[in-house]
One Martini backbone bead per residue (centre of mass of N, CA, C, O) as a GRO file, in nm:
protein
  453
    1UNK     BB    1  -2.492  -0.623  -1.848
    2UNK     BB    2  -2.319  -0.391  -1.719
    3UNK     BB    3  -2.017  -0.319  -1.593
    4UNK     BB    4  -2.120  -0.164  -1.346
    5UNK     BB    5  -2.316  -0.386  -1.245
    6UNK     BB    6  -2.104  -0.603  -1.204
    7UNK     BB    7  -1.932  -0.457  -0.993
    8UNK     BB    8  -2.161  -0.407  -0.790
    9UNK     BB    9  -2.244  -0.701  -0.742
   10UNK     BB   10  -1.958  -0.799  -0.647
   11UNK     BB   11  -1.932  -0.605  -0.408
   12UNK     BB   12  -2.172  -0.712  -0.248
   13UNK     BB   13  -2.071  -1.005  -0.226
   14UNK     BB   14  -1.806  -0.941  -0.082
   15UNK     BB   15  -1.929  -0.803   0.167
   16UNK     BB   16  -2.095  -1.050   0.262
   17UNK     BB   17  -1.840  -1.222   0.313
   18UNK     BB   18  -1.675  -1.026   0.510
   19UNK     BB   19  -1.846  -0.962   0.762
   20UNK     BB   20  -1.833  -1.240   0.915
   21UNK     BB   21  -1.519  -1.243   0.934
   22UNK     BB   22  -1.481  -0.989   1.098
   23UNK     BB   23  -1.649  -1.089   1.340
   24UNK     BB   24  -1.465  -1.334   1.393
   25UNK     BB   25  -1.204  -1.180   1.459
   26UNK     BB   26  -1.327  -1.031   1.701
   27UNK     BB   27  -1.396  -1.292   1.856
   28UNK     BB   28  -1.106  -1.387   1.893
   29UNK     BB   29  -1.017  -1.141   2.062
   30UNK     BB   30  -1.234  -1.168   2.291
   31UNK     BB   31  -1.134  -1.418   2.440
   32UNK     BB   32  -0.881  -1.282   2.565
   33UNK     BB   33  -1.026  -1.045   2.701
   34UNK     BB   34  -1.202  -1.209   2.893
   35UNK     BB   35  -0.977  -1.340   3.054
   36UNK     BB   36  -0.847  -1.077   3.157
   37UNK     BB   37  -1.096  -0.955   3.299
   38UNK     BB   38  -1.172  -1.203   3.492
   39UNK     BB   39  -0.876  -1.191   3.644
   40UNK     BB   40  -0.848  -0.898   3.759
   41UNK     BB   41  -0.940  -0.946   4.068
   42UNK     BB   42  -0.664  -1.108   4.138
   43UNK     BB   43  -0.455  -0.932   3.990
   44UNK     BB   44  -0.152  -0.870   3.836
   45UNK     BB   45  -0.045  -1.161   3.835
   46UNK     BB   46  -0.282  -1.287   3.677
   47UNK     BB   47  -0.265  -1.110   3.431
   48UNK     BB   48   0.028  -1.185   3.357
   49UNK     BB   49  -0.017  -1.492   3.328
   50UNK     BB   50  -0.226  -1.483   3.098
   51UNK     BB   51  -0.059  -1.317   2.898
   52UNK     BB   52   0.181  -1.512   2.884
   53UNK     BB   53   0.031  -1.769   2.801
   54UNK     BB   54  -0.093  -1.655   2.538
   55UNK     BB   55   0.173  -1.576   2.400
   56UNK     BB   56   0.289  -1.866   2.385
   57UNK     BB   57   0.039  -1.996   2.236
   58UNK     BB   58   0.004  -1.818   1.979
   59UNK     BB   59   0.229  -1.894   1.773
   60UNK     BB   60   0.190  -2.205   1.736
   61UNK     BB   61  -0.113  -2.185   1.665
   62UNK     BB   62  -0.076  -2.007   1.412
   63UNK     BB   63   0.087  -2.212   1.258
   64UNK     BB   64  -0.136  -2.426   1.241
   65UNK     BB   65  -0.343  -2.242   1.102
   66UNK     BB   66  -0.164  -2.177   0.855
   67UNK     BB   67  -0.157  -2.463   0.735
   68UNK     BB   68  -0.484  -2.446   0.679
   69UNK     BB   69  -0.491  -2.221   0.449
   70UNK     BB   70  -0.482  -2.421   0.204
   71UNK     BB   71  -0.798  -2.459   0.195
   72UNK     BB   72  -0.895  -2.213   0.047
   73UNK     BB   73  -0.824  -2.286  -0.255
   74UNK     BB   74  -0.910  -2.588  -0.261
   75UNK     BB   75  -1.212  -2.555  -0.185
   76UNK     BB   76  -1.300  -2.312  -0.366
   77UNK     BB   77  -1.224  -2.441  -0.637
   78UNK     BB   78  -1.403  -2.692  -0.610
   79UNK     BB   79  -1.666  -2.531  -0.579
   80UNK     BB   80  -1.645  -2.383  -0.855
   81UNK     BB   81  -1.661  -2.683  -1.000
   82UNK     BB   82  -1.872  -2.863  -0.833
   83UNK     BB   83  -1.677  -3.045  -0.633
   84UNK     BB   84  -1.792  -3.167  -0.344
   85UNK     BB   85  -1.619  -3.415  -0.276
   86UNK     BB   86  -1.351  -3.258  -0.274
   87UNK     BB   87  -1.417  -3.083  -0.035
   88UNK     BB   88  -1.434  -3.318   0.167
   89UNK     BB   89  -1.144  -3.424   0.129
   90UNK     BB   90  -1.002  -3.166   0.230
   91UNK     BB   91  -1.116  -3.166   0.514
   92UNK     BB   92  -1.001  -3.437   0.602
   93UNK     BB   93  -0.699  -3.358   0.564
   94UNK     BB   94  -0.703  -3.122   0.763
   95UNK     BB   95  -0.767  -3.295   1.015
   96UNK     BB   96  -0.524  -3.480   0.995
   97UNK     BB   97  -0.317  -3.253   1.020
   98UNK     BB   98  -0.403  -3.160   1.299
   99UNK     BB   99  -0.333  -3.428   1.441
  100UNK     BB  100  -0.027  -3.433   1.351
  101UNK     BB  101   0.070  -3.139   1.471
  102UNK     BB  102  -0.016  -3.119   1.771
  103UNK     BB  103   0.206  -3.271   1.939
  104UNK     BB  104   0.438  -3.081   1.862
  105UNK     BB  105   0.313  -2.814   1.970
  106UNK     BB  106   0.267  -2.910   2.260
  107UNK     BB  107   0.564  -2.952   2.330
  108UNK     BB  108   0.655  -2.661   2.285
  109UNK     BB  109   0.465  -2.529   2.490
  110UNK     BB  110   0.546  -2.699   2.738
  111UNK     BB  111   0.849  -2.623   2.734
  112UNK     BB  112   0.818  -2.316   2.776
  113UNK     BB  113   0.710  -2.328   3.076
  114UNK     BB  114   0.986  -2.425   3.206
  115UNK     BB  115   1.151  -2.135   3.118
  116UNK     BB  116   1.050  -1.883   3.261
  117UNK     BB  117   1.266  -1.838   3.495
  118UNK     BB  118   1.522  -1.853   3.286
  119UNK     BB  119   1.413  -1.561   3.134
  120UNK     BB  120   1.315  -1.357   3.388
  121UNK     BB  121   1.068  -1.454   3.523
  122UNK     BB  122   0.889  -1.417   3.779
  123UNK     BB  123   0.780  -1.651   4.004
  124UNK     BB  124   0.488  -1.528   4.060
  125UNK     BB  125   0.422  -1.561   3.744
  126UNK     BB  126   0.536  -1.834   3.636
  127UNK     BB  127   0.359  -2.039   3.786
  128UNK     BB  128   0.067  -1.962   3.681
  129UNK     BB  129   0.145  -1.964   3.379
  130UNK     BB  130   0.210  -2.265   3.366
  131UNK     BB  131  -0.066  -2.367   3.456
  132UNK     BB  132  -0.229  -2.234   3.234
  133UNK     BB  133  -0.078  -2.365   2.987
  134UNK     BB  134  -0.121  -2.676   3.061
  135UNK     BB  135  -0.428  -2.643   2.994
  136UNK     BB  136  -0.450  -2.481   2.724
  137UNK     BB  137  -0.311  -2.697   2.532
  138UNK     BB  138  -0.588  -2.870   2.506
  139UNK     BB  139  -0.708  -2.656   2.282
  140UNK     BB  140  -0.556  -2.710   2.012
  141UNK     BB  141  -0.712  -2.924   1.857
  142UNK     BB  142  -0.991  -2.782   1.847
  143UNK     BB  143  -0.878  -2.529   1.709
  144UNK     BB  144  -0.787  -2.677   1.443
  145UNK     BB  145  -1.060  -2.797   1.372
  146UNK     BB  146  -1.198  -2.531   1.352
  147UNK     BB  147  -1.017  -2.414   1.128
  148UNK     BB  148  -1.084  -2.625   0.913
  149UNK     BB  149  -1.393  -2.577   0.916
  150UNK     BB  150  -1.382  -2.280   0.842
  151UNK     BB  151  -1.243  -2.303   0.567
  152UNK     BB  152  -1.465  -2.474   0.447
  153UNK     BB  153  -1.708  -2.282   0.485
  154UNK     BB  154  -1.586  -2.053   0.325
  155UNK     BB  155  -1.548  -2.217   0.054
  156UNK     BB  156  -1.890  -2.268   0.061
  157UNK     BB  157  -2.033  -1.994   0.165
  158UNK     BB  158  -2.051  -2.053   0.504
  159UNK     BB  159  -2.031  -1.777   0.735
  160UNK     BB  160  -2.256  -1.706   0.948
  161UNK     BB  161  -2.185  -1.919   1.177
  162UNK     BB  162  -1.913  -1.813   1.286
  163UNK     BB  163  -1.996  -1.565   1.464
  164UNK     BB  164  -2.201  -1.728   1.632
  165UNK     BB  165  -1.991  -1.911   1.759
  166UNK     BB  166  -1.838  -1.680   1.905
  167UNK     BB  167  -2.066  -1.588   2.082
  168UNK     BB  168  -2.098  -1.857   2.232
  169UNK     BB  169  -1.801  -1.882   2.329
  170UNK     BB  170  -1.797  -1.619   2.498
  171UNK     BB  171  -2.024  -1.695   2.690
  172UNK     BB  172  -1.900  -1.957   2.795
  173UNK     BB  173  -1.636  -1.828   2.893
  174UNK     BB  174  -1.758  -1.632   3.093
  175UNK     BB  175  -1.906  -1.838   3.271
  176UNK     BB  176  -1.662  -2.022   3.324
  177UNK     BB  177  -1.495  -1.809   3.466
  178UNK     BB  178  -1.693  -1.743   3.696
  179UNK     BB  179  -1.701  -2.035   3.809
  180UNK     BB  180  -1.380  -2.126   3.814
  181UNK     BB  181  -1.226  -1.888   3.942
  182UNK     BB  182  -1.446  -1.831   4.203
  183UNK     BB  183  -1.650  -2.072   4.286
  184UNK     BB  184  -1.924  -2.143   4.161
  185UNK     BB  185  -2.175  -2.377   4.189
  186UNK     BB  186  -1.963  -2.566   4.371
  187UNK     BB  187  -1.701  -2.487   4.267
  188UNK     BB  188  -1.381  -2.450   4.262
  189UNK     BB  189  -1.128  -2.221   4.312
  190UNK     BB  190  -0.884  -2.183   4.035
  191UNK     BB  191  -0.830  -1.938   3.887
  192UNK     BB  192  -0.632  -1.947   3.616
  193UNK     BB  193  -0.713  -2.243   3.563
  194UNK     BB  194  -1.013  -2.178   3.507
  195UNK     BB  195  -0.968  -2.010   3.254
  196UNK     BB  196  -0.838  -2.232   3.084
  197UNK     BB  197  -1.071  -2.439   3.101
  198UNK     BB  198  -1.285  -2.260   2.970
  199UNK     BB  199  -1.138  -2.239   2.694
  200UNK     BB  200  -1.140  -2.536   2.625
  201UNK     BB  201  -1.447  -2.570   2.617
  202UNK     BB  202  -1.505  -2.353   2.401
  203UNK     BB  203  -1.329  -2.493   2.173
  204UNK     BB  204  -1.480  -2.756   2.158
  205UNK     BB  205  -1.754  -2.626   2.078
  206UNK     BB  206  -1.654  -2.492   1.821
  207UNK     BB  207  -1.579  -2.748   1.667
  208UNK     BB  208  -1.854  -2.894   1.691
  209UNK     BB  209  -2.025  -2.673   1.557
  210UNK     BB  210  -1.893  -2.663   1.271
  211UNK     BB  211  -1.914  -2.961   1.202
  212UNK     BB  212  -2.221  -2.976   1.241
  213UNK     BB  213  -2.295  -2.768   1.025
  214UNK     BB  214  -2.161  -2.906   0.786
  215UNK     BB  215  -2.335  -3.159   0.801
  216UNK     BB  216  -2.612  -3.020   0.773
  217UNK     BB  217  -2.564  -2.875   0.505
  218UNK     BB  218  -2.490  -3.129   0.329
  219UNK     BB  219  -2.748  -3.291   0.379
  220UNK     BB  220  -2.945  -3.083   0.247
  221UNK     BB  221  -2.783  -3.105  -0.042
  222UNK     BB  222  -2.702  -3.423  -0.082
  223UNK     BB  223  -2.386  -3.424   0.069
  224UNK     BB  224  -2.273  -3.619   0.276
  225UNK     BB  225  -1.999  -3.585   0.475
  226UNK     BB  226  -1.970  -3.899   0.617
  227UNK     BB  227  -2.034  -4.125   0.409
  228UNK     BB  228  -1.739  -4.057   0.238
  229UNK     BB  229  -1.498  -4.057   0.420
  230UNK     BB  230  -1.179  -3.989   0.397
  231UNK     BB  231  -0.881  -4.096   0.395
  232UNK     BB  232  -0.560  -4.100   0.400
  233UNK     BB  233  -0.381  -3.857   0.179
  234UNK     BB  234  -0.062  -3.781   0.120
  235UNK     BB  235  -0.075  -3.605  -0.137
  236UNK     BB  236  -0.271  -3.396  -0.013
  237UNK     BB  237  -0.111  -3.318   0.237
  238UNK     BB  238   0.131  -3.214   0.080
  239UNK     BB  239  -0.026  -2.991  -0.069
  240UNK     BB  240  -0.125  -2.846   0.183
  241UNK     BB  241   0.162  -2.783   0.291
  242UNK     BB  242   0.273  -2.632   0.045
  243UNK     BB  243   0.066  -2.395   0.094
  244UNK     BB  244   0.064  -2.357   0.418
  245UNK     BB  245   0.359  -2.309   0.510
  246UNK     BB  246   0.404  -2.018   0.402
  247UNK     BB  247   0.164  -1.900   0.558
  248UNK     BB  248   0.278  -1.967   0.836
  249UNK     BB  249   0.543  -1.813   0.801
  250UNK     BB  250   0.417  -1.532   0.758
  251UNK     BB  251   0.284  -1.511   1.036
  252UNK     BB  252   0.538  -1.545   1.211
  253UNK     BB  253   0.696  -1.306   1.093
  254UNK     BB  254   0.490  -1.087   1.170
  255UNK     BB  255   0.455  -1.143   1.471
  256UNK     BB  256   0.758  -1.135   1.542
  257UNK     BB  257   0.803  -0.837   1.470
  258UNK     BB  258   0.600  -0.716   1.678
  259UNK     BB  259   0.723  -0.850   1.928
  260UNK     BB  260   0.996  -0.708   1.897
  261UNK     BB  261   0.885  -0.423   1.926
  262UNK     BB  262   0.773  -0.464   2.212
  263UNK     BB  263   1.041  -0.537   2.343
  264UNK     BB  264   1.184  -0.272   2.270
  265UNK     BB  265   0.991  -0.090   2.430
  266UNK     BB  266   1.069  -0.225   2.708
  267UNK     BB  267   1.375  -0.109   2.694
  268UNK     BB  268   1.310   0.180   2.745
  269UNK     BB  269   1.005   0.254   2.876
  270UNK     BB  270   0.692   0.270   3.007
  271UNK     BB  271   0.583   0.487   2.815
  272UNK     BB  272   0.655   0.352   2.546
  273UNK     BB  273   0.501   0.089   2.597
  274UNK     BB  274   0.219   0.207   2.641
  275UNK     BB  275   0.197   0.356   2.369
  276UNK     BB  276   0.245   0.117   2.188
  277UNK     BB  277   0.000  -0.050   2.289
  278UNK     BB  278  -0.221   0.145   2.207
  279UNK     BB  279  -0.154   0.156   1.904
  280UNK     BB  280  -0.180  -0.151   1.857
  281UNK     BB  281  -0.476  -0.179   1.934
  282UNK     BB  282  -0.587   0.000   1.709
  283UNK     BB  283  -0.454  -0.150   1.471
  284UNK     BB  284  -0.591  -0.426   1.530
  285UNK     BB  285  -0.881  -0.342   1.487
  286UNK     BB  286  -0.861  -0.230   1.194
  287UNK     BB  287  -0.731  -0.494   1.072
  288UNK     BB  288  -0.993  -0.675   1.065
  289UNK     BB  289  -1.108  -0.575   0.802
  290UNK     BB  290  -0.892  -0.660   0.586
  291UNK     BB  291  -0.886  -0.952   0.689
  292UNK     BB  292  -1.174  -1.020   0.604
  293UNK     BB  293  -1.138  -0.940   0.308
  294UNK     BB  294  -0.912  -1.142   0.250
  295UNK     BB  295  -1.078  -1.401   0.294
  296UNK     BB  296  -1.298  -1.332   0.084
  297UNK     BB  297  -1.102  -1.313  -0.156
  298UNK     BB  298  -1.000  -1.601  -0.158
  299UNK     BB  299  -1.278  -1.721  -0.220
  300UNK     BB  300  -1.358  -1.560  -0.475
  301UNK     BB  301  -1.115  -1.638  -0.647
  302UNK     BB  302  -1.149  -1.946  -0.621
  303UNK     BB  303  -1.426  -1.967  -0.752
  304UNK     BB  304  -1.346  -1.842  -1.027
  305UNK     BB  305  -1.126  -2.043  -1.097
  306UNK     BB  306  -1.301  -2.301  -1.081
  307UNK     BB  307  -1.501  -2.172  -1.313
  308UNK     BB  308  -1.307  -2.018  -1.531
  309UNK     BB  309  -1.320  -1.696  -1.431
  310UNK     BB  310  -1.079  -1.466  -1.469
  311UNK     BB  311  -1.223  -1.191  -1.459
  312UNK     BB  312  -1.359  -1.229  -1.180
  313UNK     BB  313  -1.101  -1.272  -1.020
  314UNK     BB  314  -0.980  -0.992  -1.076
  315UNK     BB  315  -1.211  -0.822  -0.968
  316UNK     BB  316  -1.206  -0.926  -0.678
  317UNK     BB  317  -0.926  -0.818  -0.606
  318UNK     BB  318  -0.971  -0.511  -0.670
  319UNK     BB  319  -1.217  -0.467  -0.494
  320UNK     BB  320  -1.081  -0.541  -0.228
  321UNK     BB  321  -0.863  -0.326  -0.237
  322UNK     BB  322  -1.058  -0.088  -0.232
  323UNK     BB  323  -1.205  -0.159   0.033
  324UNK     BB  324  -0.960  -0.184   0.229
  325UNK     BB  325  -0.827   0.092   0.167
  326UNK     BB  326  -1.063   0.280   0.235
  327UNK     BB  327  -1.078   0.208   0.533
  328UNK     BB  328  -0.779   0.282   0.609
  329UNK     BB  329  -0.801   0.576   0.536
  330UNK     BB  330  -1.022   0.644   0.738
  331UNK     BB  331  -0.864   0.554   0.990
  332UNK     BB  332  -0.623   0.743   0.943
  333UNK     BB  333  -0.782   1.006   0.972
  334UNK     BB  334  -0.865   0.960   1.265
  335UNK     BB  335  -0.582   0.938   1.381
  336UNK     BB  336  -0.494   1.226   1.283
  337UNK     BB  337  -0.739   1.405   1.406
  338UNK     BB  338  -0.779   1.208   1.700
  339UNK     BB  339  -0.546   1.114   1.911
  340UNK     BB  340  -0.611   1.211   2.199
  341UNK     BB  341  -0.895   1.086   2.247
  342UNK     BB  342  -0.799   0.796   2.204
  343UNK     BB  343  -0.594   0.787   2.441
  344UNK     BB  344  -0.803   0.875   2.670
  345UNK     BB  345  -0.945   0.593   2.678
  346UNK     BB  346  -0.689   0.484   2.850
  347UNK     BB  347  -0.540   0.771   2.928
  348UNK     BB  348  -0.412   1.073   3.132
  349UNK     BB  349  -0.124   1.064   3.093
  350UNK     BB  350   0.098   1.311   3.008
  351UNK     BB  351   0.326   1.142   2.875
  352UNK     BB  352   0.151   0.977   2.681
  353UNK     BB  353   0.015   1.232   2.549
  354UNK     BB  354   0.289   1.333   2.427
  355UNK     BB  355   0.361   1.071   2.250
  356UNK     BB  356   0.106   0.946   2.104
  357UNK     BB  357   0.018   1.121   1.853
  358UNK     BB  358   0.269   1.064   1.672
  359UNK     BB  359   0.219   0.755   1.661
  360UNK     BB  360  -0.063   0.774   1.525
  361UNK     BB  361   0.042   0.913   1.270
  362UNK     BB  362   0.208   0.675   1.177
  363UNK     BB  363  -0.028   0.475   1.175
  364UNK     BB  364  -0.187   0.625   0.955
  365UNK     BB  365   0.020   0.557   0.733
  366UNK     BB  366   0.046   0.232   0.759
  367UNK     BB  367  -0.246   0.137   0.720
  368UNK     BB  368  -0.263   0.129   0.413
  369UNK     BB  369  -0.034  -0.083   0.366
  370UNK     BB  370  -0.160  -0.304   0.540
  371UNK     BB  371  -0.416  -0.342   0.373
  372UNK     BB  372  -0.283  -0.419   0.104
  373UNK     BB  373  -0.117  -0.670   0.197
  374UNK     BB  374  -0.359  -0.834   0.307
  375UNK     BB  375  -0.532  -0.854   0.047
  376UNK     BB  376  -0.315  -0.969  -0.138
  377UNK     BB  377  -0.276  -1.229   0.017
  378UNK     BB  378  -0.563  -1.336  -0.037
  379UNK     BB  379  -0.563  -1.329  -0.344
  380UNK     BB  380  -0.317  -1.519  -0.381
  381UNK     BB  381  -0.439  -1.759  -0.223
  382UNK     BB  382  -0.667  -1.811  -0.431
  383UNK     BB  383  -0.431  -1.915  -0.638
  384UNK     BB  384  -0.200  -2.063  -0.444
  385UNK     BB  385  -0.021  -1.812  -0.339
  386UNK     BB  386   0.232  -1.812  -0.056
  387UNK     BB  387   0.536  -1.733  -0.099
  388UNK     BB  388   0.544  -1.427  -0.150
  389UNK     BB  389   0.450  -1.327   0.133
  390UNK     BB  390   0.681  -1.455   0.291
  391UNK     BB  391   0.919  -1.314   0.151
  392UNK     BB  392   0.822  -1.023   0.194
  393UNK     BB  393   0.826  -1.038   0.508
  394UNK     BB  394   1.121  -1.103   0.543
  395UNK     BB  395   1.240  -0.861   0.399
  396UNK     BB  396   1.077  -0.624   0.521
  397UNK     BB  397   1.129  -0.689   0.828
  398UNK     BB  398   1.423  -0.850   0.869
  399UNK     BB  399   1.608  -0.674   0.654
  400UNK     BB  400   1.477  -0.374   0.703
  401UNK     BB  401   1.278  -0.264   0.927
  402UNK     BB  402   1.405  -0.365   1.194
  403UNK     BB  403   1.695  -0.263   1.164
  404UNK     BB  404   1.614   0.032   1.130
  405UNK     BB  405   1.453   0.061   1.393
  406UNK     BB  406   1.693  -0.004   1.585
  407UNK     BB  407   1.875   0.225   1.494
  408UNK     BB  408   1.680   0.461   1.549
  409UNK     BB  409   1.616   0.391   1.846
  410UNK     BB  410   1.927   0.331   1.977
  411UNK     BB  411   2.145   0.497   1.809
  412UNK     BB  412   1.975   0.771   1.728
  413UNK     BB  413   1.748   0.824   1.954
  414UNK     BB  414   1.421   0.803   1.860
  415UNK     BB  415   1.287   0.570   1.971
  416UNK     BB  416   0.971   0.462   1.908
  417UNK     BB  417   0.962   0.608   1.637
  418UNK     BB  418   1.184   0.444   1.494
  419UNK     BB  419   1.042   0.171   1.497
  420UNK     BB  420   0.787   0.263   1.333
  421UNK     BB  421   0.935   0.352   1.082
  422UNK     BB  422   1.050   0.076   1.012
  423UNK     BB  423   0.770  -0.068   0.987
  424UNK     BB  424   0.663   0.112   0.762
  425UNK     BB  425   0.871   0.032   0.552
  426UNK     BB  426   0.797  -0.263   0.546
  427UNK     BB  427   0.503  -0.218   0.442
  428UNK     BB  428   0.576  -0.082   0.180
  429UNK     BB  429   0.734  -0.317   0.058
  430UNK     BB  430   0.520  -0.539   0.082
  431UNK     BB  431   0.282  -0.402  -0.069
  432UNK     BB  432   0.428  -0.349  -0.336
  433UNK     BB  433   0.509  -0.638  -0.401
  434UNK     BB  434   0.214  -0.766  -0.391
  435UNK     BB  435   0.080  -0.582  -0.594
  436UNK     BB  436   0.259  -0.659  -0.834
  437UNK     BB  437   0.199  -0.962  -0.820
  438UNK     BB  438  -0.105  -0.943  -0.866
  439UNK     BB  439  -0.096  -0.799  -1.136
  440UNK     BB  440   0.056  -1.025  -1.282
  441UNK     BB  441  -0.125  -1.273  -1.214
  442UNK     BB  442  -0.403  -1.147  -1.315
  443UNK     BB  443  -0.298  -1.140  -1.623
  444UNK     BB  444  -0.213  -1.477  -1.591
  445UNK     BB  445  -0.428  -1.698  -1.504
  446UNK     BB  446  -0.417  -1.925  -1.711
  447UNK     BB  447  -0.111  -1.990  -1.669
  448UNK     BB  448  -0.108  -2.000  -1.344
  449UNK     BB  449  -0.343  -2.203  -1.357
  450UNK     BB  450  -0.389  -2.526  -1.187
  451UNK     BB  451  -0.590  -2.762  -1.145
  452UNK     BB  452  -0.726  -2.934  -0.889
  453UNK     BB  453  -0.700  -3.309  -0.808
   0.00000   0.00000   0.00000
């Protein structure tokens, strides 16, 4: 087989891995969108309560999910070695870790709801937001079990069921919202509490669905998942935390930076906040593509490392970078060429339309760097390297980009443009750092890789 045919074959394989993950990420976004739409008829207070509750729930839950990202290299490398029992053992430790971390995160989320009114949230929003959050917090454990099961299924190349699970979860959530928010089919009208309860039920079914599929898949292969279910192995849990903790830190640093930018936009004026939110929504949608490619890259690199094929691991990383970057260039061109029509899908407000195009032009520029850093993060995670992305995000966002953005925004009076210029600088630094790190690591895979046992 020629080199060209090898690259083409592996590009097709990578694309097949990435598409289900992209659809899954869009499904994750859709759950929150469904909740917001379904409470919309209750009025602005209900919309604000659901938005606030989800925002508070979002960061701790992402930290828990980030801890479980260590399963990506551990399961995929074991699968590449054809050590299927080791894959099972890693899934077991991931679920034990989910049980262990859940009470701590639940306490943090519950405590946050108590302080809503003390940090300036109006009482009419704070009360329903607290009610919403106190029910939603019970979805945390099934969400983390789902996350562990998902990392496992991705590691053994069984991704197709994941977007199907999200389709089912969104349908169940939509029906549950309709029944519980407004009191259909003989149920009481629970308002925002009904929306939270519907989400809890959907996430329980998500966790049960993926665990059930994993059991069914392994039974058909002759490797029953639960026949020799591993007990708690502290050395493995420590290794999982060692890899997952920096990944969780990287997620929190990135999300925290963008939340800070949103807060800063709110300090300016409503027009700046609205324009910022529209641009963020578009950037979030396009970001799902390289994020899916990133997850597929982590699995592909891990499989190749486990099989001892360093050349294939390196090809997987560079192919993914080409795929993710090409899409973000295309998205950037659309942002640059048609900013006004994109903004008009949200609003025809003349002030927003005056500010928005320039902001989307900045977004068009940083899209490319965002795609590069995301795919590099996945490629490095496939090697078991998660510290470099965390450090790069800390330096890029918190030492350089955000301080510069705040100076440009508030001291030099550049407004929301200054904040986005600072964030773009952060992404340039992060993507360059991680690209150089991947180039270095991929040249020395034999020395860098130590098989997991």
